[in-house]
PDB file of N, CA, C and O in Angstrom, chain B, residues numbered from 101:
ATOM      1  N   UNK B 101      24.409   9.835 -18.012  1.00  0.00           N
ATOM      2  CA  UNK B 101      25.318  10.784 -18.824  1.00  0.00           C
ATOM      3  C   UNK B 101      23.994  11.359 -19.801  1.00  0.00           C
ATOM      4  O   UNK B 101      23.418  10.500 -20.469  1.00  0.00           O
ATOM      5  N   UNK B 102      23.622  12.447 -19.873  1.00  0.00           N
ATOM      6  CA  UNK B 102      22.123  12.801 -20.971  1.00  0.00           C
ATOM      7  C   UNK B 102      23.322  13.547 -22.143  1.00  0.00           C
ATOM      8  O   UNK B 102      24.331  14.230 -21.970  1.00  0.00           O
ATOM      9  N   UNK B 103      22.837  13.183 -22.984  1.00  0.00           N
ATOM     10  CA  UNK B 103      23.997  13.898 -24.469  1.00  0.00           C
ATOM     11  C   UNK B 103      22.497  14.105 -25.186  1.00  0.00           C
ATOM     12  O   UNK B 103      21.547  13.339 -25.025  1.00  0.00           O
ATOM     13  N   UNK B 104      22.499  15.401 -26.073  1.00  0.00           N
ATOM     14  CA  UNK B 104      21.455  15.526 -27.341  1.00  0.00           C
ATOM     15  C   UNK B 104      21.939  14.048 -28.178  1.00  0.00           C
ATOM     16  O   UNK B 104      23.093  13.620 -28.177  1.00  0.00           O
ATOM     17  N   UNK B 105      21.219  13.649 -28.608  1.00  0.00           N
ATOM     18  CA  UNK B 105      21.257  12.250 -29.487  1.00  0.00           C
ATOM     19  C   UNK B 105      20.847  12.934 -31.003  1.00  0.00           C
ATOM     20  O   UNK B 105      20.037  13.843 -31.183  1.00  0.00           O
ATOM     21  N   UNK B 106      21.517  12.338 -31.858  1.00  0.00           N
ATOM     22  CA  UNK B 106      21.024  12.437 -33.146  1.00  0.00           C
ATOM     23  C   UNK B 106      20.643  11.904 -34.450  1.00  0.00           C
ATOM     24  O   UNK B 106      21.353  10.901 -34.521  1.00  0.00           O
ATOM     25  N   UNK B 107      20.193  11.939 -35.158  1.00  0.00           N
ATOM     26  CA  UNK B 107      19.650  11.636 -36.132  1.00  0.00           C
ATOM     27  C   UNK B 107      17.633  11.660 -35.609  1.00  0.00           C
ATOM     28  O   UNK B 107      16.978  10.703 -35.196  1.00  0.00           O
ATOM     29  N   UNK B 108      17.169  13.072 -35.843  1.00  0.00           N
ATOM     30  CA  UNK B 108      15.990  12.977 -34.947  1.00  0.00           C
ATOM     31  C   UNK B 108      15.455  13.903 -35.442  1.00  0.00           C
ATOM     32  O   UNK B 108      16.076  14.961 -35.330  1.00  0.00           O
ATOM     33  N   UNK B 109      14.181  13.951 -36.152  1.00  0.00           N
ATOM     34  CA  UNK B 109      13.575  15.247 -36.553  1.00  0.00           C
ATOM     35  C   UNK B 109      12.361  15.824 -35.327  1.00  0.00           C
ATOM     36  O   UNK B 109      11.866  15.011 -34.547  1.00  0.00           O
ATOM     37  N   UNK B 110      11.982  17.295 -35.290  1.00  0.00           N
ATOM     38  CA  UNK B 110      11.033  17.632 -34.575  1.00  0.00           C
ATOM     39  C   UNK B 110       9.419  17.192 -35.393  1.00  0.00           C
ATOM     40  O   UNK B 110       9.202  17.152 -36.604  1.00  0.00           O
ATOM     41  N   UNK B 111       8.738  16.985 -34.589  1.00  0.00           N
ATOM     42  CA  UNK B 111       7.450  17.070 -34.748  1.00  0.00           C
ATOM     43  C   UNK B 111       6.721  18.209 -33.986  1.00  0.00           C
ATOM     44  O   UNK B 111       7.339  18.903 -33.178  1.00  0.00           O
ATOM     45  N   UNK B 112       5.398  18.398 -34.248  1.00  0.00           N
ATOM     46  CA  UNK B 112       3.892  19.097 -33.442  1.00  0.00           C
ATOM     47  C   UNK B 112       4.023  18.680 -32.483  1.00  0.00           C
ATOM     48  O   UNK B 112       4.162  17.466 -32.336  1.00  0.00           O
ATOM     49  N   UNK B 113       4.026  19.596 -31.405  1.00  0.00           N
ATOM     50  CA  UNK B 113       3.639  19.626 -29.787  1.00  0.00           C
ATOM     51  C   UNK B 113       4.417  19.111 -28.906  1.00  0.00           C
ATOM     52  O   UNK B 113       4.175  18.702 -27.771  1.00  0.00           O
ATOM     53  N   UNK B 114       5.888  19.183 -29.831  1.00  0.00           N
ATOM     54  CA  UNK B 114       7.500  19.035 -29.359  1.00  0.00           C
ATOM     55  C   UNK B 114       7.469  17.103 -28.999  1.00  0.00           C
ATOM     56  O   UNK B 114       8.079  16.488 -28.124  1.00  0.00           O
ATOM     57  N   UNK B 115       6.841  16.760 -29.700  1.00  0.00           N
ATOM     58  CA  UNK B 115       6.672  14.963 -30.455  1.00  0.00           C
ATOM     59  C   UNK B 115       8.091  15.491 -31.173  1.00  0.00           C
ATOM     60  O   UNK B 115       8.236  16.603 -31.682  1.00  0.00           O
ATOM     61  N   UNK B 116       9.088  14.451 -31.098  1.00  0.00           N
ATOM     62  CA  UNK B 116      10.114  13.837 -31.990  1.00  0.00           C
ATOM     63  C   UNK B 116      10.398  12.628 -32.191  1.00  0.00           C
ATOM     64  O   UNK B 116      10.286  11.704 -31.385  1.00  0.00           O
ATOM     65  N   UNK B 117      10.940  12.571 -33.745  1.00  0.00           N
ATOM     66  CA  UNK B 117      10.922  11.078 -34.524  1.00  0.00           C
ATOM     67  C   UNK B 117      12.113  10.645 -34.367  1.00  0.00           C
ATOM     68  O   UNK B 117      12.731  11.243 -35.248  1.00  0.00           O
ATOM     69  N   UNK B 118      12.796  10.035 -33.855  1.00  0.00           N
ATOM     70  CA  UNK B 118      13.902   9.063 -33.895  1.00  0.00           C
ATOM     71  C   UNK B 118      14.263   8.282 -35.327  1.00  0.00           C
ATOM     72  O   UNK B 118      13.492   7.381 -35.657  1.00  0.00           O
ATOM     73  N   UNK B 119      14.915   8.456 -35.824  1.00  0.00           N
ATOM     74  CA  UNK B 119      15.975   7.773 -36.974  1.00  0.00           C
ATOM     75  C   UNK B 119      16.930   6.526 -36.878  1.00  0.00           C
ATOM     76  O   UNK B 119      16.982   5.766 -37.845  1.00  0.00           O
ATOM     77  N   UNK B 120      17.737   6.263 -35.683  1.00  0.00           N
ATOM     78  CA  UNK B 120      18.213   5.332 -35.364  1.00  0.00           C
ATOM     79  C   UNK B 120      18.018   3.834 -35.985  1.00  0.00           C
ATOM     80  O   UNK B 120      18.827   3.138 -36.599  1.00  0.00           O
ATOM     81  N   UNK B 121      16.826   3.611 -35.659  1.00  0.00           N
ATOM     82  CA  UNK B 121      17.094   1.894 -36.242  1.00  0.00           C
ATOM     83  C   UNK B 121      15.032   2.495 -37.351  1.00  0.00           C
ATOM     84  O   UNK B 121      14.328   3.464 -37.633  1.00  0.00           O
ATOM     85  N   UNK B 122      15.109   1.344 -37.453  1.00  0.00           N
ATOM     86  CA  UNK B 122      13.775   0.657 -38.207  1.00  0.00           C
ATOM     87  C   UNK B 122      12.249   0.992 -37.588  1.00  0.00           C
ATOM     88  O   UNK B 122      11.275   1.233 -38.301  1.00  0.00           O
ATOM     89  N   UNK B 123      12.238   0.970 -36.562  1.00  0.00           N
ATOM     90  CA  UNK B 123      10.946   1.814 -35.501  1.00  0.00           C
ATOM     91  C   UNK B 123      10.431   3.193 -36.092  1.00  0.00           C
ATOM     92  O   UNK B 123       9.325   3.680 -36.329  1.00  0.00           O
ATOM     93  N   UNK B 124      11.636   3.558 -36.206  1.00  0.00           N
ATOM     94  CA  UNK B 124      11.210   5.221 -36.560  1.00  0.00           C
ATOM     95  C   UNK B 124      10.435   5.600 -35.448  1.00  0.00           C
ATOM     96  O   UNK B 124       9.325   6.055 -35.727  1.00  0.00           O
ATOM     97  N   UNK B 125      10.775   5.519 -34.122  1.00  0.00           N
ATOM     98  CA  UNK B 125       9.650   5.739 -33.058  1.00  0.00           C
ATOM     99  C   UNK B 125       9.501   7.399 -32.788  1.00  0.00           C
ATOM    100  O   UNK B 125      10.398   8.242 -32.774  1.00  0.00           O
ATOM    101  N   UNK B 126       8.604   7.506 -32.659  1.00  0.00           N
ATOM    102  CA  UNK B 126       7.209   9.264 -31.967  1.00  0.00           C
ATOM    103  C   UNK B 126       7.509   9.389 -30.834  1.00  0.00           C
ATOM    104  O   UNK B 126       6.482   9.254 -30.168  1.00  0.00           O
ATOM    105  N   UNK B 127       8.545   9.617 -30.071  1.00  0.00           N
ATOM    106  CA  UNK B 127       8.622   9.845 -28.747  1.00  0.00           C
ATOM    107  C   UNK B 127       7.926  11.051 -28.055  1.00  0.00           C
ATOM    108  O   UNK B 127       8.438  12.163 -28.186  1.00  0.00           O
ATOM    109  N   UNK B 128       6.560  10.870 -27.179  1.00  0.00           N
ATOM    110  CA  UNK B 128       6.237  12.459 -26.676  1.00  0.00           C
ATOM    111  C   UNK B 128       6.551  12.494 -26.102  1.00  0.00           C
ATOM    112  O   UNK B 128       6.958  11.475 -25.546  1.00  0.00           O
ATOM    113  N   UNK B 129       6.774  14.145 -25.413  1.00  0.00           N
ATOM    114  CA  UNK B 129       7.114  14.710 -24.166  1.00  0.00           C
ATOM    115  C   UNK B 129       7.604  13.643 -22.727  1.00  0.00           C
ATOM    116  O   UNK B 129       6.910  13.024 -21.921  1.00  0.00           O
ATOM    117  N   UNK B 130       8.979  13.773 -22.860  1.00  0.00           N
ATOM    118  CA  UNK B 130       8.781  13.002 -21.233  1.00  0.00           C
ATOM    119  C   UNK B 130       8.898  11.224 -20.996  1.00  0.00           C
ATOM    120  O   UNK B 130       9.028  10.534 -19.985  1.00  0.00           O
ATOM    121  N   UNK B 131       8.772  10.880 -22.586  1.00  0.00           N
ATOM    122  CA  UNK B 131       8.850   9.314 -22.740  1.00  0.00           C
ATOM    123  C   UNK B 131       9.569   9.288 -23.410  1.00  0.00           C
ATOM    124  O   UNK B 131       9.913  10.295 -24.028  1.00  0.00           O
ATOM    125  N   UNK B 132      10.379   7.531 -23.657  1.00  0.00           N
ATOM    126  CA  UNK B 132      11.125   7.280 -24.287  1.00  0.00           C
ATOM    127  C   UNK B 132      10.770   6.293 -25.249  1.00  0.00           C
ATOM    128  O   UNK B 132       9.654   5.796 -25.102  1.00  0.00           O
ATOM    129  N   UNK B 133      11.616   5.813 -26.404  1.00  0.00           N
ATOM    130  CA  UNK B 133      11.315   5.061 -27.850  1.00  0.00           C
ATOM    131  C   UNK B 133      11.386   3.750 -27.207  1.00  0.00           C
ATOM    132  O   UNK B 133      11.712   3.424 -26.065  1.00  0.00           O
ATOM    133  N   UNK B 134      10.937   2.973 -28.386  1.00  0.00           N
ATOM    134  CA  UNK B 134      10.824   1.664 -27.954  1.00  0.00           C
ATOM    135  C   UNK B 134      12.569   0.836 -27.169  1.00  0.00           C
ATOM    136  O   UNK B 134      12.680   0.126 -26.170  1.00  0.00           O
ATOM    137  N   UNK B 135      13.673   1.342 -28.160  1.00  0.00           N
ATOM    138  CA  UNK B 135      14.700   0.892 -27.089  1.00  0.00           C
ATOM    139  C   UNK B 135      15.142   1.412 -25.639  1.00  0.00           C
ATOM    140  O   UNK B 135      15.948   0.933 -24.841  1.00  0.00           O
ATOM    141  N   UNK B 136      14.552   2.251 -25.591  1.00  0.00           N
ATOM    142  CA  UNK B 136      14.844   3.196 -23.714  1.00  0.00           C
ATOM    143  C   UNK B 136      16.034   3.297 -23.750  1.00  0.00           C
ATOM    144  O   UNK B 136      16.752   2.826 -22.868  1.00  0.00           O
ATOM    145  N   UNK B 137      16.424   3.856 -24.656  1.00  0.00           N
ATOM    146  CA  UNK B 137      17.663   4.960 -24.531  1.00  0.00           C
ATOM    147  C   UNK B 137      17.888   5.833 -25.485  1.00  0.00           C
ATOM    148  O   UNK B 137      19.015   5.974 -25.960  1.00  0.00           O
ATOM    149  N   UNK B 138      16.776   6.572 -25.911  1.00  0.00           N
ATOM    150  CA  UNK B 138      16.076   7.802 -26.531  1.00  0.00           C
ATOM    151  C   UNK B 138      15.685   8.092 -25.201  1.00  0.00           C
ATOM    152  O   UNK B 138      15.665   7.309 -24.251  1.00  0.00           O
ATOM    153  N   UNK B 139      15.260   9.741 -25.228  1.00  0.00           N
ATOM    154  CA  UNK B 139      14.149  10.129 -24.438  1.00  0.00           C
ATOM    155  C   UNK B 139      13.702  11.489 -25.347  1.00  0.00           C
ATOM    156  O   UNK B 139      14.444  12.160 -26.064  1.00  0.00           O
ATOM    157  N   UNK B 140      12.596  11.639 -25.151  1.00  0.00           N
ATOM    158  CA  UNK B 140      11.956  13.132 -25.804  1.00  0.00           C
ATOM    159  C   UNK B 140      11.994  14.280 -24.282  1.00  0.00           C
ATOM    160  O   UNK B 140      11.254  14.115 -23.312  1.00  0.00           O
ATOM    161  N   UNK B 141      12.990  15.361 -24.403  1.00  0.00           N
ATOM    162  CA  UNK B 141      12.837  16.319 -23.563  1.00  0.00           C
ATOM    163  C   UNK B 141      12.573  17.152 -23.892  1.00  0.00           C
ATOM    164  O   UNK B 141      13.424  17.681 -24.607  1.00  0.00           O
ATOM    165  N   UNK B 142      11.240  17.965 -23.678  1.00  0.00           N
ATOM    166  CA  UNK B 142       9.997  19.538 -24.612  1.00  0.00           C
ATOM    167  C   UNK B 142      10.772  19.602 -25.672  1.00  0.00           C
ATOM    168  O   UNK B 142      11.456  20.595 -25.922  1.00  0.00           O
ATOM    169  N   UNK B 143      10.732  18.302 -26.565  1.00  0.00           N
ATOM    170  CA  UNK B 143      10.343  18.525 -28.311  1.00  0.00           C
ATOM    171  C   UNK B 143      12.316  17.968 -28.946  1.00  0.00           C
ATOM    172  O   UNK B 143      12.651  17.801 -30.118  1.00  0.00           O
ATOM    173  N   UNK B 144      13.207  17.820 -27.716  1.00  0.00           N
ATOM    174  CA  UNK B 144      14.293  17.243 -28.185  1.00  0.00           C
ATOM    175  C   UNK B 144      14.806  15.870 -27.575  1.00  0.00           C
ATOM    176  O   UNK B 144      14.673  15.499 -26.409  1.00  0.00           O
ATOM    177  N   UNK B 145      15.473  15.143 -28.711  1.00  0.00           N
ATOM    178  CA  UNK B 145      15.833  13.827 -27.995  1.00  0.00           C
ATOM    179  C   UNK B 145      17.287  13.810 -27.988  1.00  0.00           C
ATOM    180  O   UNK B 145      18.102  14.170 -28.837  1.00  0.00           O
ATOM    181  N   UNK B 146      17.438  13.230 -26.651  1.00  0.00           N
ATOM    182  CA  UNK B 146      18.664  12.718 -25.366  1.00  0.00           C
ATOM    183  C   UNK B 146      18.912  11.514 -25.218  1.00  0.00           C
ATOM    184  O   UNK B 146      17.914  10.822 -25.016  1.00  0.00           O
ATOM    185  N   UNK B 147      20.147  10.850 -25.249  1.00  0.00           N
ATOM    186  CA  UNK B 147      20.975   9.671 -25.649  1.00  0.00           C
ATOM    187  C   UNK B 147      20.651   9.718 -23.606  1.00  0.00           C
ATOM    188  O   UNK B 147      20.641  10.765 -22.958  1.00  0.00           O
ATOM    189  N   UNK B 148      20.448   8.439 -23.068  1.00  0.00           N
ATOM    190  CA  UNK B 148      20.384   8.196 -21.771  1.00  0.00           C
ATOM    191  C   UNK B 148      21.703   7.186 -21.426  1.00  0.00           C
ATOM    192  O   UNK B 148      22.143   6.869 -20.320  1.00  0.00           O
ATOM    193  N   UNK B 149      22.166   6.805 -22.756  1.00  0.00           N
ATOM    194  CA  UNK B 149      23.103   5.354 -22.158  1.00  0.00           C
ATOM    195  C   UNK B 149      24.731   6.329 -22.499  1.00  0.00           C
ATOM    196  O   UNK B 149      25.577   5.503 -22.839  1.00  0.00           O
ATOM    197  N   UNK B 150      25.050   7.101 -22.495  1.00  0.00           N
ATOM    198  CA  UNK B 150      25.968   7.656 -23.798  1.00  0.00           C
ATOM    199  C   UNK B 150      27.111   8.059 -22.716  1.00  0.00           C
ATOM    200  O   UNK B 150      26.916   8.912 -21.850  1.00  0.00           O
ATOM    201  N   UNK B 151      28.422   7.287 -22.881  1.00  0.00           N
ATOM    202  CA  UNK B 151      29.123   6.866 -22.097  1.00  0.00           C
ATOM    203  C   UNK B 151      29.352   5.421 -21.183  1.00  0.00           C
ATOM    204  O   UNK B 151      30.157   4.901 -20.411  1.00  0.00           O
ATOM    205  N   UNK B 152      27.909   5.148 -21.923  1.00  0.00           N
ATOM    206  CA  UNK B 152      28.084   3.510 -20.701  1.00  0.00           C
ATOM    207  C   UNK B 152      28.216   2.444 -21.258  1.00  0.00           C
ATOM    208  O   UNK B 152      27.456   2.375 -22.224  1.00  0.00           O
ATOM    209  N   UNK B 153      28.883   1.469 -21.105  1.00  0.00           N
ATOM    210  CA  UNK B 153      29.067  -0.110 -21.656  1.00  0.00           C
ATOM    211  C   UNK B 153      27.704  -0.627 -22.699  1.00  0.00           C
ATOM    212  O   UNK B 153      26.565  -0.294 -22.370  1.00  0.00           O
ATOM    213  N   UNK B 154      27.798  -0.964 -23.214  1.00  0.00           N
ATOM    214  CA  UNK B 154      26.847  -1.421 -24.239  1.00  0.00           C
ATOM    215  C   UNK B 154      26.987  -2.728 -24.317  1.00  0.00           C
ATOM    216  O   UNK B 154      26.075  -3.514 -24.061  1.00  0.00           O
ATOM    217  N   UNK B 155      27.768  -2.951 -24.560  1.00  0.00           N
ATOM    218  CA  UNK B 155      28.110  -4.957 -25.084  1.00  0.00           C
ATOM    219  C   UNK B 155      28.554  -5.218 -23.615  1.00  0.00           C
ATOM    220  O   UNK B 155      28.824  -4.407 -22.729  1.00  0.00           O
ATOM    221  N   UNK B 156      28.553  -6.874 -23.608  1.00  0.00           N
ATOM    222  CA  UNK B 156      29.022  -7.386 -22.402  1.00  0.00           C
ATOM    223  C   UNK B 156      29.771  -7.998 -22.941  1.00  0.00           C
ATOM    224  O   UNK B 156      30.862  -8.049 -22.375  1.00  0.00           O
ATOM    225  N   UNK B 157      29.685  -8.532 -23.848  1.00  0.00           N
ATOM    226  CA  UNK B 157      29.861 -10.010 -24.899  1.00  0.00           C
ATOM    227  C   UNK B 157      31.015 -10.702 -24.009  1.00  0.00           C
ATOM    228  O   UNK B 157      31.944 -10.074 -23.502  1.00  0.00           O
ATOM    229  N   UNK B 158      30.785 -12.282 -23.881  1.00  0.00           N
ATOM    230  CA  UNK B 158      32.353 -13.542 -24.238  1.00  0.00           C
ATOM    231  C   UNK B 158      33.224 -12.266 -24.525  1.00  0.00           C
ATOM    232  O   UNK B 158      33.003 -11.113 -24.897  1.00  0.00           O
ATOM    233  N   UNK B 159      34.608 -13.214 -24.086  1.00  0.00           N
ATOM    234  CA  UNK B 159      36.101 -12.561 -24.307  1.00  0.00           C
ATOM    235  C   UNK B 159      35.942 -13.468 -24.931  1.00  0.00           C
ATOM    236  O   UNK B 159      35.832 -13.093 -26.099  1.00  0.00           O
ATOM    237  N   UNK B 160      35.835 -14.767 -24.837  1.00  0.00           N
ATOM    238  CA  UNK B 160      36.333 -16.068 -25.530  1.00  0.00           C
ATOM    239  C   UNK B 160      36.108 -16.218 -26.478  1.00  0.00           C
ATOM    240  O   UNK B 160      34.906 -16.138 -26.728  1.00  0.00           O
ATOM    241  N   UNK B 161      37.362 -16.634 -28.043  1.00  0.00           N
ATOM    242  CA  UNK B 161      36.691 -16.618 -28.938  1.00  0.00           C
ATOM    243  C   UNK B 161      36.059 -18.083 -29.366  1.00  0.00           C
ATOM    244  O   UNK B 161      36.192 -19.202 -28.869  1.00  0.00           O
ATOM    245  N   UNK B 162      35.150 -17.488 -30.750  1.00  0.00           N
ATOM    246  CA  UNK B 162      34.149 -18.663 -30.827  1.00  0.00           C
ATOM    247  C   UNK B 162      34.666 -20.110 -31.411  1.00  0.00           C
ATOM    248  O   UNK B 162      33.839 -21.002 -31.598  1.00  0.00           O
ATOM    249  N   UNK B 163      35.427 -20.220 -31.565  1.00  0.00           N
ATOM    250  CA  UNK B 163      37.386 -21.331 -32.577  1.00  0.00           C
ATOM    251  C   UNK B 163      37.170 -22.046 -30.980  1.00  0.00           C
ATOM    252  O   UNK B 163      37.262 -23.266 -30.841  1.00  0.00           O
ATOM    253  N   UNK B 164      36.855 -21.067 -29.741  1.00  0.00           N
ATOM    254  CA  UNK B 164      37.057 -22.241 -28.788  1.00  0.00           C
ATOM    255  C   UNK B 164      35.773 -23.242 -27.939  1.00  0.00           C
ATOM    256  O   UNK B 164      35.817 -23.929 -26.918  1.00  0.00           O
ATOM    257  N   UNK B 165      34.765 -22.951 -28.839  1.00  0.00           N
ATOM    258  CA  UNK B 165      33.153 -23.296 -28.462  1.00  0.00           C
ATOM    259  C   UNK B 165      32.762 -24.883 -29.556  1.00  0.00           C
ATOM    260  O   UNK B 165      33.078 -25.199 -30.703  1.00  0.00           O
ATOM    261  N   UNK B 166      31.999 -25.505 -28.545  1.00  0.00           N
ATOM    262  CA  UNK B 166      32.237 -26.674 -29.414  1.00  0.00           C
ATOM    263  C   UNK B 166      30.847 -26.633 -30.089  1.00  0.00           C
ATOM    264  O   UNK B 166      30.025 -26.272 -29.247  1.00  0.00           O
ATOM    265  N   UNK B 167      30.271 -26.869 -31.294  1.00  0.00           N
ATOM    266  CA  UNK B 167      28.555 -27.381 -31.437  1.00  0.00           C
ATOM    267  C   UNK B 167      28.487 -28.819 -31.910  1.00  0.00           C
ATOM    268  O   UNK B 167      29.440 -29.393 -32.436  1.00  0.00           O
ATOM    269  N   UNK B 168      27.555 -29.247 -31.737  1.00  0.00           N
ATOM    270  CA  UNK B 168      27.016 -30.231 -32.366  1.00  0.00           C
ATOM    271  C   UNK B 168      26.334 -30.290 -33.679  1.00  0.00           C
ATOM    272  O   UNK B 168      25.337 -29.570 -33.638  1.00  0.00           O
ATOM    273  N   UNK B 169      26.459 -30.775 -34.646  1.00  0.00           N
ATOM    274  CA  UNK B 169      25.936 -30.927 -36.032  1.00  0.00           C
ATOM    275  C   UNK B 169      25.449 -32.269 -37.005  1.00  0.00           C
ATOM    276  O   UNK B 169      26.262 -32.789 -37.770  1.00  0.00           O
ATOM    277  N   UNK B 170      23.915 -32.810 -36.879  1.00  0.00           N
ATOM    278  CA  UNK B 170      23.652 -34.172 -37.033  1.00  0.00           C
ATOM    279  C   UNK B 170      24.522 -34.953 -36.043  1.00  0.00           C
ATOM    280  O   UNK B 170      25.394 -35.707 -36.475  1.00  0.00           O
ATOM    281  N   UNK B 171      24.285 -34.776 -34.550  1.00  0.00           N
ATOM    282  CA  UNK B 171      25.554 -35.907 -34.017  1.00  0.00           C
ATOM    283  C   UNK B 171      26.199 -35.769 -33.559  1.00  0.00           C
ATOM    284  O   UNK B 171      26.453 -35.817 -32.355  1.00  0.00           O
ATOM    285  N   UNK B 172      26.844 -35.474 -34.677  1.00  0.00           N
ATOM    286  CA  UNK B 172      28.525 -35.115 -34.300  1.00  0.00           C
ATOM    287  C   UNK B 172      28.735 -33.996 -33.825  1.00  0.00           C
ATOM    288  O   UNK B 172      28.016 -33.023 -34.051  1.00  0.00           O
ATOM    289  N   UNK B 173      29.946 -33.986 -32.966  1.00  0.00           N
ATOM    290  CA  UNK B 173      30.385 -32.668 -32.821  1.00  0.00           C
ATOM    291  C   UNK B 173      31.944 -32.271 -32.939  1.00  0.00           C
ATOM    292  O   UNK B 173      32.919 -33.002 -32.763  1.00  0.00           O
ATOM    293  N   UNK B 174      31.896 -30.634 -33.354  1.00  0.00           N
ATOM    294  CA  UNK B 174      32.970 -30.904 -33.980  1.00  0.00           C
ATOM    295  C   UNK B 174      33.602 -29.390 -33.076  1.00  0.00           C
ATOM    296  O   UNK B 174      32.987 -28.463 -32.551  1.00  0.00           O
ATOM    297  N   UNK B 175      34.966 -29.656 -33.194  1.00  0.00           N
ATOM    298  CA  UNK B 175      35.435 -28.605 -32.079  1.00  0.00           C
ATOM    299  C   UNK B 175      36.772 -27.802 -32.725  1.00  0.00           C
ATOM    300  O   UNK B 175      37.342 -26.928 -32.072  1.00  0.00           O
TER     301      UNK B 175
END
């Protein structure tokens, strides 16, 4: 779903600068930023991932995972 993004500024020649992360991408018309989730459509930035699942992390609590520190197993 394409939704108009927040945190960006218009620049000359239909360029736009995204301010979501520290990269501060200047995105040319028809191109995407480094994150590949923001795209410039005629000088306006839209998010390409609105409403989709971002994280697919594990549902197991970290306390269940075992770690080895200095040759000893901790659980």
